[in-house]
C-alpha positions in Angstrom: 216.2 67.0 227.1 217.5 70.4 226.3 217.7 71.3 222.5 221.1 71.3 220.8 222.1 74.7 219.3 224.1 74.1 216.1 226.5 76.9 215.3 227.4 76.3 211.6 229.1 73.2 210.3 227.1 70.1 209.6 224.2 68.4 211.3 224.2 64.6 211.9 227.2 64.3 209.8 225.6 65.9 206.7 227.1 68.8 204.9 225.0 72.0 204.6 222.9 72.1 201.4 223.6 74.9 198.9 220.3 76.7 198.3 221.7 79.5 196.1 221.5 77.7 192.7 218.8 80.1 191.3 220.0 83.3 192.8 220.9 86.3 190.6 221.4 90.0 191.0 220.7 93.1 188.9 221.7 96.7 189.1 218.6 98.7 190.0 218.5 101.4 187.4 218.9 98.8 184.6 216.4 96.3 186.0 213.6 98.4 187.6 211.5 98.7 184.4 211.7 95.3 182.5 208.6 96.3 180.4 210.2 99.6 179.3 213.5 97.9 178.5 211.8 95.2 176.4 212.7 92.3 178.6 208.9 91.7 179.2 207.0 91.9 175.9 204.0 94.2 176.0 200.4 92.9 176.0 199.8 92.0 172.4 197.3 94.2 170.5 195.6 91.9 168.1 192.2 91.1 166.5 190.2 87.8 166.3 188.0 87.9 163.2 184.7 86.1 163.3 185.7 83.9 160.4 188.1 82.0 162.8 185.3 80.6 165.0 182.7 80.5 162.2 184.9 77.9 160.4 184.0 75.1 162.8 180.7 73.4 163.8 181.6 72.3 167.3 184.6 73.0 169.5 186.6 75.7 171.4 188.7 78.2 169.5 191.1 80.1 171.8 192.2 83.7 171.1 195.8 82.8 171.9 198.4 85.5 171.9 200.8 83.7 174.4 203.7 83.5 171.9 203.7 87.3 171.4 203.8 87.9 175.1 206.4 85.2 175.8 204.0 83.2 178.0 205.1 79.6 177.9 202.7 78.0 180.4 199.7 77.7 178.1 197.3 79.7 175.9 196.5 83.3 176.9 194.9 86.4 175.4 196.4 88.6 178.1 198.7 87.9 181.1 195.6 87.2 183.3 192.9 86.1 180.9 192.1 83.7 178.1 189.2 84.5 175.7 187.8 81.7 173.5 184.8 81.2 171.2 182.7 78.1 171.8 180.8 76.7 168.8 178.2 74.0 169.3 176.1 72.4 166.5 172.5 71.5 167.3 172.4 68.5 169.5 176.2 68.5 170.2 177.9 69.4 173.4 181.2 70.9 174.7 182.8 70.1 178.0 184.7 72.7 180.1 186.6 72.3 183.4 189.2 75.1 183.5 191.6 75.6 186.4 190.2 79.1 187.0 188.5 81.2 189.7 186.2 82.9 187.2 184.5 81.9 184.0 182.3 84.3 182.0 180.1 83.3 179.1 178.1 85.5 176.7 175.7 83.8 174.3 176.2 85.4 170.9 173.7 83.1 169.2 171.7 80.0 169.9 170.2 78.4 173.0 170.8 75.4 175.2 171.5 74.1 178.6 174.7 73.7 180.7 175.0 71.0 183.3 177.3 72.6 185.9 178.4 70.3 188.8 175.2 68.4 188.4 172.9 71.4 188.2 171.2 72.6 185.0 171.4 76.2 183.7 169.3 77.2 180.6 170.6 79.9 178.4 169.7 81.7 175.2 171.0 84.4 172.9 172.1 87.6 174.7 172.4 85.9 178.1 175.5 86.2 180.2 176.4 83.8 182.9 179.4 83.4 185.3 180.7 80.2 186.9 183.1 80.1 190.0 186.1 78.0 190.7 186.0 74.2 190.3 183.1 74.2 187.8 182.9 71.1 185.6 180.4 71.8 182.9 178.8 70.2 179.8 177.2 72.7 177.4 174.5 71.3 175.1 173.1 73.3 172.2 169.4 73.2 171.2 170.3 75.1 168.0 173.4 76.4 166.4 175.3 78.2 169.1 178.2 80.6 169.5 179.5 81.7 172.9 182.2 84.1 174.0 184.1 82.5 177.0 186.6 84.3 179.2 188.5 82.8 182.1 191.4 83.8 184.4 193.4 80.5 183.7 196.6 82.3 182.7 196.7 84.2 186.0 196.5 81.0 188.0 199.1 79.3 185.8 201.5 82.1 186.4 201.0 82.0 190.1 201.3 78.2 190.1 198.1 77.8 192.1 194.7 76.1 191.9 191.6 77.5 193.4 190.4 76.1 196.8 186.8 77.3 196.9 184.1 79.3 195.0 184.0 83.1 195.7 180.5 83.5 194.2 177.6 81.4 193.0 176.8 80.5 189.4 174.9 83.5 188.2 172.9 84.1 185.0 172.1 87.6 183.6 169.1 87.2 181.3 169.2 89.1 178.0 165.8 90.7 178.7 167.0 92.2 182.0 170.4 93.2 180.6 168.7 95.1 177.7 166.2 96.7 180.0 168.9 98.0 182.4 170.7 99.5 179.4 167.5 101.1 178.1 167.0 102.8 181.5 170.5 104.3 181.2 169.9 105.4 177.6 166.6 107.1 178.4 167.8 108.9 181.5 167.8 112.8 181.4 171.6 113.1 181.4 172.4 110.3 179.1 174.0 112.5 176.5 176.3 113.9 179.1 177.9 110.5 179.8 181.1 109.3 178.3 179.7 105.8 178.0 176.1 104.5 177.7 176.6 101.1 179.4 175.9 99.0 182.4 178.2 96.9 184.5 177.3 93.4 185.6 177.8 92.4 189.3 177.6 89.4 191.5 176.7 90.5 195.0 179.7 89.0 196.8 181.8 91.4 194.7 179.9 94.6 195.6 183.1 96.3 196.9 184.7 96.2 193.4 181.3 96.4 191.6 182.5 93.7 189.2 181.0 90.5 187.8 183.6 88.4 189.7 186.5 89.2 192.0 188.8 89.0 189.0 186.6 89.8 185.9 184.8 93.0 185.0 182.0 92.9 182.3 180.3 95.8 180.5 177.4 95.8 178.1 177.4 99.1 176.2 175.7 100.8 173.2 177.3 103.1 170.7 174.5 105.3 169.2 174.4 106.6 165.7 177.0 109.4 165.2 178.3 108.9 168.7 181.9 109.5 169.7 182.9 108.0 173.1 185.8 110.2 174.2 189.2 108.7 174.9 189.9 107.0 178.3 192.5 104.6 179.6 193.0 102.1 182.5 195.5 99.6 183.7 193.3 96.6 183.2 193.5 94.8 179.9 190.2 94.9 177.8 189.2 91.9 175.7 186.6 93.7 173.6 183.8 91.6 171.9 181.9 93.5 169.2 178.2 92.8 169.2 176.1 93.8 166.2 177.3 96.7 164.1 177.4 98.0 160.6 180.5 99.2 158.6 181.7 102.5 160.0 182.1 101.6 163.6 185.7 101.7 164.9 188.0 102.2 167.8 191.1 104.5 167.9 193.9 103.4 170.2 197.1 105.2 171.1 199.7 105.9 173.8 198.9 109.5 174.4 196.4 112.3 174.0 197.1 115.9 173.0 195.9 119.1 174.7 192.5 118.8 173.0 192.1 115.3 174.4 192.5 113.6 171.0 194.6 110.5 170.6 198.0 111.1 169.1 199.0 108.8 166.1 196.2 106.3 166.7 195.8 102.8 165.4 192.3 102.3 163.9 190.5 99.0 164.7 187.4 98.6 162.5 184.6 96.7 164.1 183.2 93.4 162.7 180.2 91.7 164.3 181.1 88.9 166.7 184.8 89.6 166.4 187.2 90.5 169.3 190.2 92.7 169.8 192.6 93.5 172.7 193.1 96.9 174.2 196.4 96.8 176.2 196.8 98.4 179.6 197.4 102.1 179.7 196.4 102.7 176.1 194.0 105.6 175.3 191.0 104.4 173.3 187.9 106.0 171.9 184.9 104.5 170.0 183.2 106.0 167.0 180.0 105.2 165.1 179.7 106.6 161.6 177.6 103.7 160.3 174.1 105.1 160.5 173.0 102.2 162.8 173.3 101.6 166.5 176.1 99.3 167.7 177.0 97.4 170.8 180.3 96.5 172.4 181.1 94.1 175.3 184.5 94.6 177.0 185.7 92.0 179.5 188.6 93.1 181.7 190.7 91.9 184.6 189.5 95.1 186.4 188.0 93.2 189.3 191.5 92.2 190.3 193.0 95.6 189.4 190.4 97.5 191.4 191.0 95.3 194.4 194.7 96.0 194.1 193.9 99.7 193.9 195.9 99.9 190.6 193.1 100.4 188.0 193.9 104.1 187.5 191.1 104.8 185.1 191.3 108.3 183.5 189.3 110.3 181.0 190.7 112.6 178.4 189.9 116.3 178.8 187.2 117.9 176.7 188.4 119.3 173.4 189.2 123.0 173.3 188.4 123.2 169.6 
């Protein structure tokens, strides 16, 4: 039988359905930059003091800035990432099963074991580990434990999707190896010429972006005594975890730099051990150590995704002419 060609009108006696109910139109010059116009709130720049997670014995404490960013689908620290602190008292456990493609854990203190999809992963202070999509985990503490936990849940909620398969294997980065790799960087002949003394963590399926997952980027860096890490900027959001430090360590953040490469009208963020703060995309930032003791910082970013999209746009300020 030859197909019937319908030229408008109704089919099988039914009226055509109106599919235009959610359509709308904007004049281009007024709508092309909804961030600049204020229609989309900027990424919130905020701090998460250690006292907020130290106040509980066992549980998950999210660093939730969703309200400031007008994100209504659930908790978020940035549009693509959610950072939380996990506290586990000795002998207790915490369950996690996020709808995420990437989970990153950093063990601030303590030790224990995680049962991940039936497999056991032992961890201790200073370890990192990453888990892929569809990981259901129970984390048990042998002694008092604090973890920093970052996922890409907000990104998936915004897209309205759930992950279909893992893009990398569960991977642990032992503290001893992480510290040894950083020590090699610090002792290299040109260490003092570098803008940062740090290492990046990588899972091998993500060698192209050189990131810890296909979405997340993780750095472990030191800030030596009297060091000034010159301003730089990038389009990825940084969720900065402060490691150990003494008073006198801080970050300056601002929207522009002058001809000497110094940040104009900066906001100062003083470091506190085991606290976190957000560095929004495109903001210039520089780290300073005037404490007399070495310090460490651990930024987690959505730079895996931004690098893959070719939109990271990392830049370093020019050297001062003073």
